[in-house]
C-alpha positions as CSV (number, residue, x, y, z in Angstrom):
1,M,0.0,0.0,0.0
2,N,1.3,3.4,-1.0
3,K,1.5,6.2,1.7
4,P,-0.3,9.4,0.9
5,N,1.8,12.5,0.2
6,F,1.6,14.2,3.6
7,Q,3.2,17.4,2.4
8,A,0.5,17.9,-0.3
9,M,-2.3,17.5,2.3
10,S,-3.8,20.5,4.0
11,Q,-3.6,20.7,7.8
12,K,-7.3,19.7,8.1
13,E,-6.8,16.7,5.8
14,L,-3.7,15.6,7.6
15,H,-5.5,15.9,10.9
16,A,-8.3,13.7,9.7
17,Y,-5.8,11.1,8.4
18,V,-3.9,11.0,11.7
19,L,-7.1,10.5,13.6
20,A,-8.1,7.6,11.2
21,H,-4.6,6.1,11.3
22,R,-3.4,6.6,14.8
23,D,-0.6,4.1,14.5
24,D,1.0,5.9,11.6
25,Q,3.9,7.7,13.2
26,E,5.1,9.2,9.9
27,A,1.8,10.9,9.4
28,F,1.8,12.1,13.0
29,Y,5.2,13.7,12.7
30,A,4.2,15.3,9.3
31,Y,1.2,16.7,11.0
32,V,3.3,18.2,13.9
33,D,5.8,19.6,11.4
34,K,2.9,21.2,9.5
35,L,1.5,22.7,12.7
36,H,4.9,24.1,13.6
37,A,5.5,25.5,10.1
38,E,2.1,27.3,10.1
39,A,2.5,28.5,13.6
40,T,-1.1,29.6,14.3
41,W,-0.7,29.6,18.1
42,V,0.0,32.6,20.4
43,E,3.1,32.3,22.5
44,M,3.2,33.8,26.0
45,P,5.1,33.4,29.2
46,P,3.6,31.3,32.0
47,L,0.9,33.1,34.0
48,Q,1.3,33.8,37.7
49,S,-2.4,34.3,38.2
50,P,-5.6,34.3,36.1
51,E,-5.5,38.1,36.3
52,D,-2.3,38.0,34.2
53,L,-4.5,37.2,31.2
54,E,-5.5,40.8,31.1
55,N,-2.0,41.6,29.9
56,Y,-2.6,39.6,26.7
57,P,-5.7,41.2,25.0
58,E,-4.8,39.6,21.7
59,F,-4.8,36.2,23.2
60,L,-8.2,36.8,24.9
61,E,-9.7,38.0,21.6
62,R,-8.4,34.9,19.8
63,V,-10.0,32.7,22.4
64,R,-13.3,34.6,22.2
65,R,-13.3,34.3,18.4
66,S,-12.6,30.6,18.5
67,S,-15.3,29.9,21.0
68,E,-18.1,31.7,19.1
69,P,-20.7,29.4,17.5
70,R,-20.2,28.9,13.8
71,D,-23.1,28.7,11.3
72,N,-21.5,25.8,9.3
73,V,-20.8,23.5,12.2
74,V,-22.9,20.4,12.2
């Protein structure tokens, strides 16, 4: 059986593949590499208290946007 071309897959396609083929380490590492290359996360230092979140308004806004309901979600 031929392996799919992981580099040609989108992040979403690769995520679905990894979930369907959990024992495929090559796919997992390709997925992690793609996540790292696209770098869609927000880096911040460790918080000392929950109030420290107020120092990161861009992070809070991103969390708010990602938790909003979407019309196309089934």
